C-alpha positions in Angstrom: -13.0 -26.7 8.1 -13.8 -23.3 8.6 -12.3 -20.4 6.6 -10.2 -17.8 7.7 -9.4 -14.6 5.3 -6.5 -12.9 4.8 -7.1 -9.0 3.8 -4.4 -7.0 1.1 -5.2 -3.8 1.7 -3.7 -1.5 -1.9 -1.0 1.0 -2.0 -1.9 4.7 -3.4 -2.3 4.9 -6.9 -5.7 2.7 -6.3 -7.9 5.7 -6.6 -10.2 6.7 -9.1 -12.9 9.2 -9.1 -16.5 7.7 -7.9 -14.6 4.4 -6.3 -16.7 2.2 -4.1 -20.1 4.8 -4.5 -21.9 1.4 -5.0 -20.5 -0.2 -2.2 -21.7 2.6 0.3 -25.3 2.4 -1.4 -25.6 -1.1 -0.8 -23.9 -2.0 2.6 -25.3 1.1 5.2 -22.5 0.0 7.2 -19.8 1.3 4.4 -22.1 4.7 4.3 -21.3 4.8 8.0 -17.9 4.9 8.0 -17.5 7.3 5.0 -19.5 9.6 6.9 -17.6 8.9 10.7 -14.1 9.8 8.6 -15.8 12.7 7.5 -16.0 13.8 11.1 -13.1 12.9 12.3 -11.3 14.3 9.1 -13.2 17.1 9.1 -13.6 16.9 5.5 -16.8 15.9 3.1 -15.0 12.5 2.4 -18.1 11.5 -0.2 -16.9 14.9 -2.0 -13.5 13.7 -2.0 -14.0 10.1 -3.5 -17.1 10.8 -6.0 -17.0 14.5 -6.8 -13.1 15.3 -6.5 -11.3 15.4 -10.6 -8.3 12.5 -10.9 -5.7 15.3 -10.9 -6.6 16.6 -7.7 -7.6 13.3 -6.4 -4.4 12.2 -7.3 -2.2 14.5 -5.4 -0.9 12.2 -1.9 -2.7 14.7 0.6 -6.1 13.9 -1.1 -5.5 9.9 -2.5 -4.3 8.3 0.7 -7.0 9.9 2.8 -9.2 8.7 0.1 -7.6 5.4 -0.3 -8.2 4.3 3.1 -11.6 5.5 3.7 -12.5 3.2 0.4 -10.7 0.3 1.9 -12.7 0.8 5.7 -15.8 0.9 3.9 -14.9 -2.1 2.0 -14.3 -3.5 5.4 -17.3 -2.7 7.0 -19.2 -4.5 4.2 -17.3 -7.2 4.6 -17.9 -7.4 8.5 -21.6 -7.4 7.9 -21.3 -10.5 6.5 -19.4 -11.6 9.0 -15.9 -11.8 7.1 -13.4 -10.5 9.7 -9.6 -11.2 8.6 -7.2 -13.4 10.2 -4.1 -12.2 8.6 -3.4 -8.6 7.0 -1.1 -6.2 5.2 -1.2 -3.7 3.1 1.2 -1.9 0.0 2.8 0.8 1.0 -0.2 3.3 2.4 -2.3 0.3 2.4 -0.1 -0.8 5.4 -2.2 1.8 7.3 -5.5 0.2 6.8 -3.8 -2.8 7.9 -2.4 -1.2 11.0 -6.3 -0.9 11.9 -7.8 -4.2 10.7 -4.8 -5.8 12.9 -5.7 -3.5 16.4 -2.7 -2.0 16.3 -4.4 1.9 15.3 -7.7 2.9 16.8 -9.9 3.9 14.0 -9.8 7.8 15.0 -5.9 7.6 15.5 -5.3 5.8 11.9 -7.8 9.1 9.8 -5.4 11.4 11.9 -1.9 9.4 11.0 -2.8 9.1 7.2 -3.7 12.6 6.7 -0.4 13.5 8.4 1.7 11.4 6.3 -0.1 12.1 2.9 0.3 16.2 3.8 4.1 15.9 4.4 4.4 13.7 1.5 3.0 15.8 -0.4 4.9 18.9 0.5 8.6 16.9 -0.1 7.2 16.0 -2.9 6.3 20.0 -4.0 9.8 20.7 -2.7 11.5 18.2 -4.7 10.0 18.9 -8.0 11.2 22.4 -7.4 14.3 21.9 -6.6 15.0 20.0 -9.8 12.7 20.9 -12.1 12.7 19.0 -15.6 15.2 16.8 -14.1 13.2 15.7 -10.7 13.7 12.3 -9.2 10.9 9.8 -9.4 10.3 5.8 -10.0 10.8 3.3 -12.7 9.0 0.1 -13.2 11.6 -2.7 -14.6 9.5 -5.6 -16.0 11.1 -9.2 -16.7 13.9 -9.5 -14.2 14.0 -11.2 -10.7 13.5 -8.7 -7.9 17.2 -10.3 -7.0 19.2 -8.9 -10.2 17.6 -5.2 -9.8 18.6 -4.9 -6.6 21.7 -5.6 -7.7 21.7 -3.3 -10.8 20.4 -0.4 -8.2 23.1 -1.2 -5.8 26.2 -0.4 -8.3 24.2 2.9 -9.5 24.7 6.5 -7.3 21.2 7.4 -6.9 19.1 4.4 -7.6 17.2 2.1 -5.1 15.7 -0.7 -5.3 11.8 0.3 -3.8 9.4 -2.1 -4.7 9.5 -5.8 -5.0 6.5 -6.7 -6.5 6.3 -9.7 -8.2 8.9 -12.1 -9.7 8.6 -10.2 -12.6 8.5 -6.6 -11.8 10.2 -4.2 -9.2 10.2 -0.7 -9.0 13.1 1.3 -8.3 13.8 5.0 -7.1 16.2 7.3 -7.4 17.3 10.9 -8.8 17.0 11.5 -12.7 20.4 10.6 -13.6 20.2 7.6 -11.0 17.2 6.4 -12.8 18.2 7.0 -16.4 21.3 4.7 -15.8 19.8 1.9 -13.8 17.0 1.4 -16.7 20.2 1.5 -19.6 21.8 -1.2 -17.4 18.5 -2.8 -16.4 17.5 -3.2 -20.5 21.5 -4.7 -21.1 20.4 -7.5 -18.4 17.4 -8.3 -20.7 14.7 -6.5 -18.9 11.7 -6.6 -21.8 10.1 -3.1 -20.1 12.0 -0.2 -17.9 9.4 2.5 -18.0 9.4 5.8 -15.8 6.3 6.1 -14.1 4.1 9.5 -13.5 4.9 9.4 -9.6 5.5 12.4 -7.5 8.2 11.6 -5.9 11.3 9.0 -5.2 9.2 7.0 -2.8 10.9 4.3 -0.7 14.1 5.4 -1.0 16.6 7.3 0.9 15.4 10.6 -0.8 12.2 10.7 1.0 14.5 11.1 4.4 12.5 14.5 5.1 9.5 13.1 5.0 10.7 10.0 6.9 12.2 13.1 9.7 8.7 15.2 9.4 6.4 11.9 9.7 8.6 10.8 12.6 7.7 13.5 14.8 3.8 13.5 13.6 3.4 10.0 15.2 5.3 11.0 18.6 1.5 11.3 20.0 -0.3 8.1 18.9 -0.5 4.7 20.9 0.7 1.6 18.6 -1.1 -1.2 20.7 0.0 -4.7 20.0 -1.5 -6.9 16.5 -4.8 -8.9 17.7 -4.7 -10.5 14.3 -1.5 -11.8 12.1 0.0 -8.5 10.8 3.2 -8.2 8.3 5.4 -5.7 7.7 6.9 -4.0 4.2 10.1 -3.1 5.7 11.1 -6.4 6.8 8.8 -8.7 4.8 8.2 -10.7 8.2 5.7 -10.9 10.8 4.9 -8.2 13.0 4.2 -8.6 16.9 5.6 -5.4 18.6 4.1 -2.0 18.8 7.1 -0.6 19.0 8.8 -2.6 15.8 5.1 -1.5 14.2 5.9 2.1 15.2 9.1 2.2 13.5 8.6 0.5 10.7 5.4 3.0 9.8 8.2 5.5 9.5 11.2 3.4 8.3 8.9 2.4 4.9 9.4 5.4 3.5 13.0 5.6 3.0 13.3 1.5 2.6 11.9 -0.8 0.0 8.7 -2.9 -0.1 9.5 -6.5 0.0 5.8 -7.3 -1.1 7.3 -10.7 -2.6 8.7 -11.5 1.3 5.6 -10.5 2.3 3.3 -12.6 0.3 6.1 -15.8 0.7 5.3 -15.9 4.8 1.6 -15.7 4.2 1.7 -18.7 1.7 3.9 -20.5 4.7 1.3 -19.6 6.9 -1.8 -20.6 5.2 0.2 -24.1 4.1 1.4 -24.9 7.7 -2.4 -24.3 8.5 -4.3 -27.9 7.1 -7.3 -27.5 9.9 -8.7 -23.9 7.7 -9.6 -23.2 4.2 -8.3 -19.8 3.7 -9.2 -16.8 0.9 -6.8 -13.9 0.2 -9.4 -10.7 -0.7 -7.7 -7.6 -1.8 -10.1 -4.9 0.4 -10.5 -2.2 -1.4 -9.9 0.4 -4.8 -8.4 -1.2 -7.6 -7.1 -5.2 -8.3 -3.2 -4.5 -9.1 -2.3 -6.8 -5.1 -4.6 -9.1 -6.9 -2.3 -9.3 -10.1 0.5 -9.5 -8.3 -0.5 -12.3 -6.3 -1.1 -14.2 -9.2 2.5 -13.6 -10.5 3.7 -15.1 -7.3 4.1 -19.0 -6.8 1.5 -19.0 -4.2 -0.8 -18.0 -6.5 -1.0 -21.3 -8.5 -2.6 -23.1 -5.2 -4.5 -19.7 -3.7 -6.1 -17.3 -5.5 -6.9 -13.7 -4.3 -10.4 -12.0 -5.3 -10.0 -8.0 -5.9 -13.2 -7.0 -3.6 -14.0 -3.3 -5.0 -17.6 -3.2 -5.7 -20.6 -4.1 -4.2 -21.3 -7.2 -6.4 -18.1 -8.7 -5.4 -18.8 -8.3 -1.9 -22.3 -10.3 -2.4 -20.7 -13.0 -4.1 -18.8 -14.2 -1.6 
């Protein structure tokens, strides 16, 4: 029985100052990727990852490039050990490293696309904040209700939208200030254990990000999306993507549509269950361990574990 790997790529929020420095020190292949991204981007990626203050690193135009660079560096280190994906998916921003890992986007195009995405989203979020001082749209995490129940609650409240279907126990909603306040109250009345307003720059994955989606659609026009060479899943549909045109459309749509992560996890589990000839291992490739935690909350988490791969030690232990 041979071993296959599924790569999960983290999204915005996973960034921390100094991330994957030890990986680059232990694996020349990882350091080479950082240098190549610096050349393509025109930015000092080493400085961005290891010297930038956290507040500055948290900006969308910095964090999205930084997380992508960290994920690609870890992926290069894994490749040096003969570990490559047979399936991949990414959470929000993480879908872009997944597009590269699956062969949909070239290395250079990936970096340029992520830079455009981060810049556009940062600009739109700044506009939203300036126009709604003290009452800005945002996001709230609802803990203790099913995704279906949270979707039902949000659908009945103006200005509230189910945004990230993270796990059976956690769903994030986006919305206007008033919409979020009403949705949080309704969720608590329905039995939610917590309804926590998040410290994020904008109402991601909701119709309130339409301006960003419009700008990103224009920015993507020059880029070629290829047919996936390995199994790839979409945030927007929660299903496998096989068509490059659909992949490009989804890259734009997921700015205004929810991340159907629980659906993606279920489809990946079905794929692994059907493949009785191989042993599967799931790896969270990049900074943090959020996705490993979410996988552990899924039904499939009882059969397959997801290992966070974000350090030289975790790579060497594989």
